[in-house]
TORVO-624207 format. One record per residue (C-alpha): residue number from 1; residue in one letter; x negated, y, z. Coordinates in steps of 0.1 Angstrom, whole numbers. Layout:
N
REC  num  residu   east  north     up
REC  NUM       A      X      Y      Z
...
//
This chain:
445
REC  num  residu   east  north     up
REC    1       M  -1089   1527   -967
REC    2       P  -1080   1507   -937
REC    3       K  -1113   1494   -914
REC    4       V  -1123   1461   -919
REC    5       R  -1124   1438   -892
REC    6       F  -1142   1410   -887
REC    7       T  -1142   1373   -867
REC    8       I  -1174   1357   -857
REC    9       L  -1174   1322   -853
REC   10       L  -1198   1313   -831
REC   11       Y  -1198   1270   -831
REC   12       A  -1217   1256   -797
REC   13       N  -1230   1220   -792
REC   14       Q  -1260   1202   -773
REC   15       T  -1265   1242   -764
REC   16       D  -1296   1260   -750
REC   17       A  -1283   1285   -727
REC   18       Y  -1314   1305   -728
REC   19       Y  -1313   1311   -767
REC   20       Y  -1274   1314   -765
REC   21       R  -1274   1341   -740
REC   22       E  -1296   1359   -766
REC   23       A  -1272   1354   -795
REC   24       V  -1237   1364   -779
REC   25       E  -1259   1396   -766
REC   26       S  -1269   1405   -801
REC   27       V  -1235   1405   -808
REC   28       A  -1223   1424   -780
REC   29       K  -1248   1454   -788
REC   30       Q  -1234   1460   -828
REC   31       D  -1226   1493   -837
REC   32       R  -1193   1487   -842
REC   33       D  -1164   1473   -821
REC   34       D  -1136   1464   -851
REC   35       Y  -1147   1425   -843
REC   36       E  -1137   1393   -826
REC   37       L  -1164   1365   -810
REC   38       I  -1146   1331   -814
REC   39       I  -1166   1309   -793
REC   40       L  -1156   1271   -803
REC   41       D  -1176   1251   -773
REC   42       D  -1188   1213   -779
REC   43       N  -1205   1207   -746
REC   44       D  -1196   1189   -718
REC   45       S  -1203   1217   -691
REC   46       T  -1184   1250   -688
REC   47       I  -1215   1274   -684
REC   48       L  -1212   1286   -718
REC   49       D  -1174   1304   -708
REC   50       R  -1195   1322   -682
REC   51       I  -1224   1332   -698
REC   52       A  -1201   1350   -723
REC   53       G  -1181   1368   -694
REC   54       E  -1214   1386   -684
REC   55       F  -1206   1405   -716
REC   56       Y  -1171   1402   -721
REC   57       P  -1152   1410   -689
REC   58       S  -1118   1392   -689
REC   59       S  -1102   1425   -697
REC   60       D  -1120   1425   -734
REC   61       Q  -1097   1409   -760
REC   62       R  -1126   1408   -785
REC   63       L  -1133   1374   -769
REC   64       Q  -1119   1344   -774
REC   65       Y  -1135   1312   -761
REC   66       K  -1121   1279   -772
REC   67       R  -1129   1246   -756
REC   68       L  -1130   1218   -783
REC   69       K  -1112   1183   -770
REC   70       K  -1123   1165   -804
REC   71       H  -1160   1167   -809
REC   72       I  -1162   1154   -842
REC   73       G  -1184   1185   -859
REC   74       R  -1189   1220   -868
REC   75       A  -1171   1215   -898
REC   76       Y  -1138   1206   -878
REC   77       A  -1144   1234   -850
REC   78       Y  -1151   1262   -875
REC   79       N  -1116   1252   -890
REC   80       I  -1101   1258   -854
REC   81       G  -1116   1289   -851
REC   82       L  -1101   1302   -885
REC   83       H  -1065   1292   -870
REC   84       F  -1071   1317   -844
REC   85       A  -1092   1344   -862
REC   86       S  -1074   1378   -872
REC   87       G  -1106   1394   -889
REC   88       D  -1100   1403   -925
REC   89       Y  -1138   1386   -930
REC   90       I  -1152   1354   -909
REC   91       V  -1188   1357   -899
REC   92       T  -1211   1324   -890
REC   93       L  -1234   1326   -866
REC   94       G  -1255   1300   -848
REC   95       Q  -1256   1294   -817
REC   96       H  -1291   1299   -808
REC   97       D  -1294   1328   -835
REC   98       R  -1294   1362   -834
REC   99       I  -1281   1392   -857
REC  100       S  -1293   1431   -859
REC  101       S  -1276   1456   -843
REC  102       N  -1257   1467   -875
REC  103       A  -1255   1435   -895
REC  104       L  -1216   1437   -894
REC  105       S  -1219   1479   -902
REC  106       L  -1242   1462   -934
REC  107       F  -1211   1441   -947
REC  108       A  -1186   1468   -937
REC  109       S  -1205   1491   -964
REC  110       E  -1208   1467   -986
REC  111       I  -1172   1457   -986
REC  112       D  -1164   1497   -986
REC  113       K  -1184   1509  -1017
REC  114       T  -1171   1486  -1040
REC  115       E  -1130   1483  -1055
REC  116       T  -1138   1445  -1066
REC  117       P  -1128   1423  -1038
REC  118       I  -1158   1405  -1023
REC  119       D  -1156   1370  -1011
REC  120       I  -1189   1362   -998
REC  121       I  -1219   1380   -988
REC  122       Y  -1253   1371   -974
REC  123       T  -1283   1387   -962
REC  124       D  -1320   1381   -961
REC  125       Q  -1331   1364   -931
REC  126       D  -1367   1357   -904
REC  127       E  -1373   1331   -879
REC  128       L  -1371   1333   -843
REC  129       V  -1405   1317   -830
REC  130       G  -1403   1326   -791
REC  131       D  -1397   1360   -786
REC  132       Y  -1414   1369   -823
REC  133       R  -1404   1374   -852
REC  134       M  -1420   1358   -885
REC  135       N  -1417   1344   -922
REC  136       P  -1391   1370   -933
REC  137       H  -1371   1352   -963
REC  138       F  -1367   1380   -989
REC  139       K  -1337   1363  -1008
REC  140       C  -1327   1370  -1047
REC  141       G  -1290   1380  -1055
REC  142       F  -1266   1350  -1063
REC  143       N  -1288   1327  -1085
REC  144       K  -1266   1295  -1095
REC  145       E  -1292   1272  -1110
REC  146       L  -1315   1280  -1077
REC  147       L  -1282   1267  -1051
REC  148       L  -1280   1239  -1070
REC  149       Q  -1313   1229  -1060
REC  150       D  -1319   1247  -1025
REC  151       N  -1292   1264  -1003
REC  152       Y  -1316   1295  -1003
REC  153       I  -1288   1316   -992
REC  154       G  -1284   1298   -955
REC  155       E  -1256   1295   -929
REC  156       F  -1254   1333   -920
REC  157       L  -1223   1336   -941
REC  158       C  -1190   1367   -943
REC  159       I  -1164   1356   -957
REC  160       S  -1136   1376   -969
REC  161       N  -1103   1354   -948
REC  162       R  -1081   1359   -983
REC  163       T  -1112   1332  -1000
REC  164       F  -1098   1307   -978
REC  165       R  -1068   1312   -990
REC  166       K  -1078   1302  -1025
REC  167       M  -1104   1273  -1015
REC  168       S  -1087   1259   -985
REC  169       T  -1107   1255   -953
REC  170       F  -1141   1235   -943
REC  171       R  -1148   1200   -951
REC  172       E  -1145   1180   -921
REC  173       D  -1160   1149   -934
REC  174       I  -1195   1163   -942
REC  175       Q  -1217   1167   -917
REC  176       E  -1248   1190   -919
REC  177       A  -1240   1203   -952
REC  178       D  -1206   1221   -946
REC  179       L  -1216   1256   -955
REC  180       Y  -1233   1248   -988
REC  181       E  -1208   1224   -998
REC  182       F  -1183   1254   -994
REC  183       L  -1205   1276  -1013
REC  184       L  -1206   1250  -1045
REC  185       R  -1172   1251  -1041
REC  186       G  -1168   1283  -1047
REC  187       L  -1181   1281  -1081
REC  188       D  -1153   1265  -1095
REC  189       H  -1134   1295  -1084
REC  190       E  -1159   1321  -1095
REC  191       L  -1162   1336  -1062
REC  192       E  -1178   1375  -1056
REC  193       I  -1207   1367  -1040
REC  194       R  -1228   1399  -1026
REC  195       H  -1261   1400  -1011
REC  196       I  -1279   1426   -988
REC  197       A  -1317   1429   -992
REC  198       S  -1320   1431   -952
REC  199       L  -1331   1411   -925
REC  200       A  -1298   1413   -907
REC  201       Y  -1304   1375   -891
REC  202       H  -1329   1362   -868
REC  203       R  -1327   1320   -873
REC  204       R  -1342   1306   -843
REC  205       M  -1368   1277   -845
REC  206       I  -1370   1255   -818
REC  207       Q  -1395   1235   -810
REC  208       V  -1390   1193   -809
REC  209       A  -1415   1177   -788
REC  210       D  -1406   1145   -804
REC  211       Q  -1417   1148   -842
REC  212       N  -1397   1112   -849
REC  213       V  -1366   1133   -835
REC  214       Y  -1376   1164   -855
REC  215       R  -1382   1144   -887
REC  216       K  -1347   1123   -884
REC  217       M  -1326   1157   -875
REC  218       I  -1346   1173   -912
REC  219       K  -1339   1145   -932
REC  220       E  -1302   1141   -923
REC  221       S  -1297   1173   -928
REC  222       Y  -1318   1173   -963
REC  223       D  -1296   1138   -971
REC  224       A  -1262   1157   -969
REC  225       H  -1279   1186   -990
REC  226       V  -1285   1158  -1016
REC  227       K  -1255   1141  -1012
REC  228       T  -1235   1171  -1018
REC  229       V  -1250   1184  -1046
REC  230       K  -1246   1153  -1065
REC  231       A  -1211   1151  -1056
REC  232       Y  -1206   1184  -1073
REC  233       L  -1223   1175  -1105
REC  234       R  -1202   1145  -1108
REC  235       R  -1169   1166  -1098
REC  236       T  -1181   1190  -1127
REC  237       G  -1190   1164  -1154
REC  238       V  -1222   1175  -1154
REC  239       I  -1247   1146  -1165
REC  240       A  -1281   1156  -1144
REC  241       E  -1307   1136  -1122
REC  242       V  -1311   1144  -1087
REC  243       K  -1348   1144  -1077
REC  244       T  -1356   1147  -1040
REC  245       D  -1388   1162  -1021
REC  246       P  -1411   1139   -997
REC  247       R  -1418   1166   -977
REC  248       Y  -1378   1179   -978
REC  249       R  -1384   1217   -990
REC  250       Y  -1360   1214  -1021
REC  251       W  -1342   1187  -1045
REC  252       K  -1344   1193  -1083
REC  253       V  -1314   1186  -1110
REC  254       N  -1329   1177  -1141
REC  255       Y  -1307   1180  -1171
REC  256       F  -1302   1153  -1198
REC  257       G  -1312   1168  -1235
REC  258       D  -1308   1131  -1248
REC  259       N  -1305   1135  -1286
REC  260       Y  -1313   1169  -1291
REC  261       T  -1323   1166  -1326
REC  262       A  -1286   1160  -1335
REC  263       H  -1274   1190  -1319
REC  264       R  -1302   1217  -1341
REC  265       R  -1275   1237  -1354
REC  266       E  -1264   1248  -1318
REC  267       Y  -1297   1260  -1307
REC  268       I  -1327   1282  -1321
REC  269       L  -1361   1272  -1311
REC  270       L  -1386   1305  -1309
REC  271       R  -1420   1296  -1305
REC  272       E  -1451   1320  -1315
REC  273       K  -1478   1305  -1335
REC  274       D  -1502   1311  -1309
REC  275       V  -1487   1293  -1284
REC  276       H  -1494   1257  -1274
REC  277       V  -1468   1237  -1251
REC  278       K  -1487   1215  -1227
REC  279       T  -1454   1195  -1220
REC  280       K  -1439   1158  -1237
REC  281       K  -1404   1163  -1243
REC  282       A  -1402   1200  -1237
REC  283       Q  -1375   1206  -1266
REC  284       E  -1356   1178  -1248
REC  285       I  -1356   1197  -1211
REC  286       L  -1349   1229  -1223
REC  287       Y  -1318   1215  -1249
REC  288       G  -1309   1198  -1214
REC  289       Y  -1304   1232  -1196
REC  290       L  -1294   1248  -1228
REC  291       K  -1258   1224  -1233
REC  292       Q  -1250   1237  -1200
REC  293       P  -1217   1257  -1214
REC  294       D  -1224   1291  -1194
REC  295       I  -1262   1291  -1201
REC  296       G  -1273   1312  -1233
REC  297       V  -1312   1314  -1229
REC  298       V  -1337   1290  -1216
REC  299       G  -1374   1297  -1210
REC  300       V  -1406   1280  -1199
REC  301       R  -1436   1285  -1172
REC  302       F  -1466   1298  -1192
REC  303       K  -1502   1297  -1180
REC  304       E  -1534   1315  -1182
REC  305       G  -1570   1299  -1176
REC  306       F  -1572   1263  -1163
REC  307       S  -1548   1265  -1131
REC  308       K  -1536   1308  -1129
REC  309       I  -1495   1315  -1139
REC  310       D  -1492   1338  -1174
REC  311       N  -1457   1344  -1162
REC  312       C  -1427   1326  -1147
REC  313       G  -1402   1353  -1167
REC  314       F  -1402   1388  -1160
REC  315       I  -1387   1412  -1136
REC  316       F  -1380   1448  -1142
REC  317       D  -1379   1481  -1120
REC  318       K  -1354   1509  -1120
REC  319       R  -1375   1528  -1148
REC  320       G  -1375   1500  -1174
REC  321       E  -1407   1488  -1170
REC  322       I  -1412   1451  -1174
REC  323       Y  -1439   1430  -1152
REC  324       P  -1446   1391  -1156
REC  325       A  -1431   1371  -1125
REC  326       C  -1459   1356  -1107
REC  327       N  -1490   1367  -1126
REC  328       G  -1523   1352  -1113
REC  329       K  -1506   1330  -1088
REC  330       Q  -1518   1295  -1087
REC  331       L  -1499   1272  -1112
REC  332       Y  -1490   1242  -1090
REC  333       T  -1477   1258  -1064
REC  334       D  -1442   1263  -1051
REC  335       G  -1446   1302  -1047
REC  336       Y  -1427   1326  -1025
REC  337       E  -1390   1313  -1020
REC  338       N  -1400   1283  -1044
REC  339       R  -1401   1308  -1072
REC  340       I  -1425   1290  -1094
REC  341       V  -1411   1257  -1090
REC  342       L  -1378   1257  -1088
REC  343       A  -1351   1266  -1122
REC  344       Q  -1335   1291  -1114
REC  345       D  -1317   1321  -1131
REC  346       V  -1337   1351  -1139
REC  347       S  -1335   1387  -1159
REC  348       M  -1358   1378  -1186
REC  349       V  -1381   1349  -1198
REC  350       D  -1410   1350  -1221
REC  351       F  -1395   1348  -1261
REC  352       G  -1430   1332  -1270
REC  353       Y  -1412   1301  -1263
REC  354       C  -1378   1294  -1255
REC  355       M  -1345   1282  -1266
REC  356       L  -1311   1302  -1273
REC  357       D  -1279   1293  -1279
REC  358       A  -1273   1298  -1318
REC  359       A  -1236   1308  -1316
REC  360       L  -1242   1334  -1292
REC  361       Y  -1274   1346  -1308
REC  362       Q  -1247   1352  -1341
REC  363       K  -1222   1366  -1318
REC  364       L  -1245   1394  -1303
REC  365       R  -1261   1399  -1338
REC  366       G  -1299   1390  -1325
REC  367       L  -1323   1414  -1311
REC  368       D  -1321   1452  -1314
REC  369       T  -1346   1458  -1344
REC  370       S  -1347   1499  -1328
REC  371       L  -1364   1482  -1297
REC  372       Q  -1402   1464  -1297
REC  373       G  -1419   1438  -1277
REC  374       R  -1408   1430  -1244
REC  375       D  -1385   1460  -1246
REC  376       A  -1361   1442  -1270
REC  377       V  -1365   1408  -1248
REC  378       L  -1349   1423  -1217
REC  379       D  -1324   1441  -1238
REC  380       Y  -1308   1404  -1253
REC  381       C  -1314   1390  -1219
REC  382       L  -1291   1415  -1208
REC  383       R  -1264   1413  -1234
REC  384       V  -1264   1376  -1228
REC  385       Q  -1255   1383  -1194
REC  386       R  -1234   1410  -1200
REC  387       A  -1213   1383  -1219
REC  388       G  -1207   1361  -1192
REC  389       Y  -1238   1336  -1197
REC  390       R  -1270   1327  -1179
REC  391       V  -1310   1332  -1187
REC  392       V  -1330   1303  -1167
REC  393       Y  -1363   1296  -1161
REC  394       V  -1378   1259  -1163
REC  395       P  -1408   1252  -1147
REC  396       D  -1408   1218  -1158
REC  397       V  -1423   1234  -1195
REC  398       I  -1458   1248  -1192
REC  399       A  -1473   1265  -1222
REC  400       V  -1499   1291  -1229
REC  401       H  -1506   1321  -1249
REC  402       H  -1539   1318  -1271
REC  403       H  -1540   1353  -1280
REC  404       K  -1510   1372  -1263
REC  405       E  -1498   1404  -1274
REC  406       T  -1469   1425  -1258
REC  407       V  -1464   1457  -1288
REC  408       S  -1439   1480  -1274
REC  409       T  -1438   1522  -1274
REC  410       M  -1426   1555  -1253
REC  411       L  -1400   1555  -1276
REC  412       S  -1392   1521  -1276
REC  413       N  -1389   1523  -1239
REC  414       A  -1371   1554  -1239
REC  415       R  -1342   1535  -1261
REC  416       L  -1338   1509  -1239
REC  417       L  -1332   1534  -1207
REC  418       E  -1309   1548  -1222
REC  419       K  -1292   1521  -1234
REC  420       W  -1295   1504  -1202
REC  421       H  -1295   1531  -1173
REC  422       A  -1267   1525  -1154
REC  423       K  -1281   1489  -1152
REC  424       L  -1317   1494  -1145
REC  425       A  -1307   1520  -1118
REC  426       E  -1291   1491  -1099
REC  427       G  -1327   1471  -1099
REC  428       D  -1330   1436  -1110
REC  429       P  -1306   1415  -1097
REC  430       Y  -1328   1385  -1090
REC  431       Y  -1357   1404  -1073
REC  432       N  -1353   1416  -1036
REC  433       E  -1364   1456  -1033
REC  434       N  -1382   1447   -999
REC  435       L  -1406   1426  -1021
REC  436       P  -1434   1448  -1039
REC  437       M  -1427   1456  -1076
REC  438       G  -1455   1456  -1102
REC  439       L  -1479   1430  -1113
REC  440       D  -1485   1420  -1072
REC  441       N  -1448   1406  -1070
REC  442       Y  -1436   1378  -1055
REC  443       Q  -1457   1382  -1022
REC  444       L  -1458   1399   -988
REC  445       W  -1483   1421   -981
//
């Protein structure tokens, strides 16, 4: 297989020379040299050219320095970079950020190990505050529902050059959310998007002395992202409401499930006799999700006691053991990476109260009666996903078990392992392997 080559695009505007030097140095220290670095300088001075020369002498053809004449934003600059790029994959790097020395090797390994062409790769990241790395963001695998409410993927992307031929380039009329718009547009093209569970990207957090200026910067970026997701929903014909957050943490997409009673044949509502639903219009909320054409199962947030989480769906390990997500955490908190508060794709939900697509249930012939308890539920959810549908956790509906029972047997678990050995060996795609597995999940040690 030919060795993959990368083009790194670094857009520079209002640049801090000290942190920019660190960014360029992190590229120069890569453990492989089959790349090119294209610096897209949108500043007034020429100091960045001289700094890059400290690491790349004039004889080193891996460096291209482009001084931009039109000062119209990052998307325009990236498109200029794409015109000169010779790499098989394009990597976007923030001007003050750093990448680990093996970042390109991680990308290359992911590309080489699969026969399926990969369109986009993203990694975990942490934050640089001064000289310190902190706040690791251990992300989940590609998660459409979560992406519609939070750009959890971030801005360190490795994108196949072939993908631009399918999708065209970045939208230059969109500021502050150009990469997010590209990701959402990719949903229309059913891109192959992969996640690498490694802290390969270190995002610089620059302190802004004037808090009014800082808040304005955050709001402009936030508003651009909200505008982008609204445009996506309109373009795809999805009827939904986008609710903003006063602290600019995320936004919530609420689908309309009006007149759900007239569509009873379209869904199956499962509710165990010991379950009490705390949320008004619960069925209407769930049906709003289920009527989306690619969703096959919708589950809810279960609580225990007065203010604790029972589960936000479930995660599984490579042995087929199943654990309640966020068990014991505070009910009305965001949770790690917003796991509690945002609707998102998951591997399994609680069948104590959930809604299923009726036609899909019939097509899959229901639950496997050779399995018991949670094993049967996980098996059904995995079959739903194998059929091309999503399983979605919806936090806006809260329910409680009064007499919870989870009946399973060693024989049932052995049957589950036999049936899904290869899938289970890959691990839960919606849970990061760097986080603890077991009941103490979704937390940092």
